[in-house]
N, C-alpha and C positions, 0 to 999 in steps of 0.2 A: 719360688713365688708364684701365686696365681694372679695373672695380670689381665685386666679388661682394657682393651684398646677400643675407644669409642671414636667414630668419625661421623660428622653430621651429613656427609655427602653420599649420595646413592652409589653403590658399587656397580649398578647397571650401566653406568656411563664412565668410561676411563677418565682418570684425573690424577694430578700429582699427589694430592693428599691420600687418596685411596691406595696408590702405589706405595707411598711411604709407609702407611699403616700396615699393609699386608707384608711388606718387606721386613718391617720391625718385628712383627709377630713371628715370622719364620725364623729370624735370627734369635729371638728370645727362646723359641722352642728348641733350636739347636743348642743353646746354652743350657738347656735343662729346665727351663721355666714353663709353667702351664699358662701360656698366652692364648687368648681368644679375641676375636674382633666382633664388635657390635656396630651395625650399619644399616641405613636404609637400603632397600633393594628387594627384587623378586627373583632375579636370575640366580641360578645356582652358581656359586663362586668356587671354582676348583683351584684354590690358592695354596693348598698344602697345609692349611691351618683351619681350626674350627671357626666358623663364621655364623653369627646369629643375625639373620636378616629381619628387618623390622617391617618389611612390606613396601608398598608403593610410595614413592616420594612425590612431593609437590614442587614443581619448578618455580623459582623466584628469580627475577633478574636482579643482579647486583654487581657493581664494580666492572661493568662491561662484559660480564659473563652471566651464566645461569646456574644458580645453586639449586640442587635437587635435594630437598630436605624432608625429614620425617616430622610432620607438624601435628598429627593427630594426637590427642591426649592418650589414647591407648598405646601408641608407639612410644611416647615419653615414659609411660609407666613400665613398658616392657624393657626399655633401655636401662631404666633405673634399677629394675629388679635384677637384670643380668649383671650390672655392675656391682650390685651388693654382694655377689658371691665371690668377689676378688679380694686379694690382699692389698692390691694397688689398683686404682682407677686412673687411667691415662686418657684424657679427653682432648681431642684435637678440635680447634676452633670452638672453645667452650662458650663463647658469647652468641653463637648462631642460634636462632630460634628453634625450638623443637627438642628432639631427643638428646642431642649432645649437651644442651644447657641443663636439661633435666638430670642427666647422669652426673654432670659436674656439680650441681647443687647438692646432690645426695652422696657423692663419692668421697670416701675417706679410707686411707690416705689418698690424696688427690695430687696428680701431676697434670698440668695443662700445657699444650703446645699451641702457640699462635702462628698461623701460616700467612695470613692475608696482609697485604700492604696497600693502604689507601689513605686518603686525607680524611680524617675523622670529622672535622668541621662541625656542622650542626648536630651531628650524631653523638657528640661527646657526652652531653647530659644523660641521654638514654643508655649509652654503653657503660657509663660510670655507675648508673643505677643498677644495671644488670650485674656488673662486676661486684658490686657491693653484696649481692646475694650469694656469691660463691664462698666456700670455706676460706677463712683468712689465713690458714696455715697451709694452703696449697703451694706447691713448687711450680714456678712459671718458667717455661722455655719458649723460645722463638727460633724459627728456622733461618733467619737472616737479620742483619741490622735493620733493613727496611721493615720487616715484620715486627722487630722489637720496638721500633719507633711507633708504629701503629698501636702496639699493645700498651706502651707507656701512656700514650695519649688517651686510650680507651679505658684503661684500668687504674692508672696511677702507680702501677708496679713495674719495676724494671726486670725483664726476664733475662735469663742466660741464653746466649745464642748457641744452639746446637743444631747443625745443619741437617737438611734432608740427606738421605743416604740411599745407596743401591747395592744390589748384589753384583759384585764384579763378575763378568762372564768368565768361564774357565779359559785358561790359556790356550787350550786346544781349539777354541773357537775364534781366536784372534788371527788377524792377518799377520804374516810374518813381515819382518822389516825389509826383506828383499823381494817380496812378491806383491803384485798389484791386487786390488780388491776384485773378487769375482763380480762380474757385471751382471746386472739384472736383465739386461737385454742387449743383444747385438754388439757386445764388446765394449760399449761405452761406459764411462763412469756413471754411477747413480748419485743423484742429488735428491735428498729426502726431506720431506716436511711431515712432522708429526704434531698434530694439534686438532682441537675440536673445531667445528665449523661455526666459529664465532668471530665477529669483526675484530676484536682486539688481538686475536691470534695472528692476524696479518696475512692470511692466505692469498688475497689479491696481489700483494707485493711478490710473493713466491711465484704466482702465475705470470706476472709481468716479467720477471727474470727468466722464466721458462721460455718466453717468446722472444728473448733478446738475441738468439742465435748462438748461444753457448752449446758446444757439442757435448751433450750429456743427456742421460735419461732422467726426467724429472718425475718423481713419484710422490704422491700425497696420501697419507693415512689420516682419516678423520673427515675431511670434506667429502661431499657426495655429489656436487654439481659438476657435470662434464665440463672440462676446461681445456682449451686448445693448448697443446704442447705438454700436457701433464697427464700421467696415468693416475687417475683418481680411484682409490681403492675403498674409500669409506671406512667402516669399522672392520678390524681384522682380529684374529685370535692373538693371544699372547705369544704363541710360538711363531706366527708369521711376523709379528712385530719384531721379535728377536732376530729372525732371519734377515729382515730388511735392514735392521741396524748393522748386522754383521756384513752385509754387502755394500752398504753406502760408503761412498768416498767423502761426501760432505753432508752434513746435517744443517739445514737452514732454519733458523728460528727468527722469523720476521715480526715478532710480537710488537704491538704498538704501545702498550702501556699496561699497568696493573699487575705486573709480575713481582713476586716477592722472592723467588728462588728459581734458578735455572736447572731443574732436575733433568729435563730432556737433553740439555747440553752435557751433563755428566754422563748420562746413558750413552750418548753418541761417542764421547771421548773413550769411555770404557770399552767400547767395541772397536776402537781404532780409527774412527772417522774424525775428520777435521770439523770445526764448527764455524759457521758464518751466522752472526746474530745481530739483531738490533742493539744499539748501544744504550742499554738500559742498566741502571746501577746494579740491579739484582743479577744480571747476567755477567757484568764485569766482576762482581764479587766472587763468582764461581770460577771463572777462568779469565785471566788477562795476559795471556802469553801469546805473542804474535807467532810463535813457532807452531801453534796448534789452532789458533782462532783469529778471525777477522771480525771487525764490527763496522756497522754502517748506521747513519742516522735513521731513526724509526721512519718507515714509510718511503725511504729513498731507494727506489728500485735500481736506479742507474749506479749508485754507489755499491749497492749489493751485488750487481752484476760484475763490477770491477773486482770486488773482493773475491767473488766466486772464481773468476778467471785466474787470479793469483793462486788460490788454493788448489785448483785443478792442475795448474802448471807444475807446482812443486808440493805434492801431498806430503804431509808430515809423517815421520816414522811412527808407526803404531805404538812402539815402546814409549814415545813421548806423550801421546795422547792418553795412554793407559796410566802413566805416572801422574798426569794432571787429574785424572779421576780418582786416584788411589785415596786421597784424603777423605773422600765421600763414601768409602766402602763401609759396610756395617761393622766390620771388625774394628774400624777406627771410631766410628760414631756411636755404635751400640753401647760400649762401656760407659760413655758419658750419660746416656739415658738411664742406665742401670744405677749410676751414682745418684741421679735425681730421684729414682724410686727409693733408694736407701735413705736419702735425706728426708723424703716425705714420710717414711715410716718412723723416723726418729723424732718427729715434731709432736 
């Protein structure tokens, strides 16, 4: 099949939806399908798959984050034209303004995936009106129960839950069960933060934990403000990000709210790291095993520090963390997406 994967969010800025879409495209191509990605952005994307960039994105604040969308009419036309060449059009976040909504309105057969989780509230009439403009025979997916609840409220349609997925690292990159993690510096365990420099990602909580006296090296990818006790790296390459995940002993996800899936938790577990995360439903849904994860109330740095000390005192066996990530490998999730494509073609 020739498959167009459309994401509304710019690939110039790292994000969970973009990571998911590019990973799905790679898996589909490995399975023999002609998959390509349509997305906003100007930076050349070396993702191992064909990418059709729509140009500069417009930043819009929403749900405690910033969505960078292709809003120009010419971009919408370009996305729709690209999607028209496919046997199946798979649009992520189809109700977002701009190119993704345009591609979804014109795409047939159409599969849509809802990622966001938020209270629809006063937006319900607007979202219902937009959803009514999409093809009625579309197949609807959501990445989590939280995202599915939002989709039901916004569209009136109950989607099938098919989670985000990752490419499991090769076993050769995993830490062995009997060896400790390579240290990023001075022989101390590394505690890692991966997230954009946005309030809801909770970086100030991570910084407070770093100042608590825990004997570890604290490294942050994403934030750019110099912070006492933290090695702040800003944006890094994909290769550097993978290296840091492979070295980390604990991944801290101190997000405050607005999360629909814990993709970064899955990535850390797949690389053999333990997880310390805010007690959000979307995070608990990904992993709720005290052998590999600890949770703390959102914003509670003292509780986070206590959980970190426990994880550093008895790091989990990497075989356990990898097993926790295995259900989210593309080899497990991808076939479910393919079934949705076949269903869309039969309607």
